[in-house]
Steps between C-alpha positions, in 0.01 A plus 500: 500500500828333408661552160509187279880497463545533877252217556672258260845592628389433860356160397828413325704617799278297735545188284879544492526563875287192581688285250188411301486494122121516469453850362845593368416449132164672535667797674769522233232495229288765673799729559613459138148576381480811718827628352351523150404851393127572475548712190783578263492880538807510726701286259392715206607818682844351567542390137395847388757661732773266371407582139529872577844447658643259245488691173706453182761739638510327841467141374806368686369560851554192712234344721656632823491857366137474393408343834677782682320762292162338570573481875615863501188610317280310747688634802482861381138473392399349834149406389201704393404610853850598605642850507839367384631621169834577340522847657473388862650149481762432768715187454559294812847443644484140378440625145787745521738242644450282191591782263877462494741534210590131526141382479406742224802519270731204537505130434744383764837646409401607148319803374167457325666642189774234487270260313449758226868596456406869499557788732185649649381832362222700649341698223132552559284542194126536497347256253137522601303706745477202740829324435850627572784298356842497663757373262 
C-alpha cells in the first residue's frame, strides 16, 4: 500500500514531467492538507517546553537560542523508544565542527558584549533549583 503523500507527490511529479497542468492544483491542495497536524498535542508540548525555558529571569532569550535548546533536547532525548539520554549522548563530528568561538561568541569583528558597553564577568549564582544565572 502506498502512503498518501507519496501518491500525491508522484502524481504531481508525473504531471510536471509530462508538461500537463491537469492535477497540479489538486496535488498541491492534497499535499497541503496532508501537512496539517491531526491533533495539537505536539504543538502544546513545544509551547510547554518554551514556557519552561523562557522564564522571567531568562526573558531575553532570542529565537535562535530557544530553537537550539529545543533541537538539543530532542536530539538528546532521542524519542521514547531510544536508549539515548544525556549520559550516553555522543555529538557527531558535524555538531562539533559548528561549535567554534567565532560562531558562539562573536558578531563579526565585535564581541557580543560590545553592544552592552560592559566587560563580561562570570559569576555564577544559583537563583532557583532549575535555573542558573550567569551575570
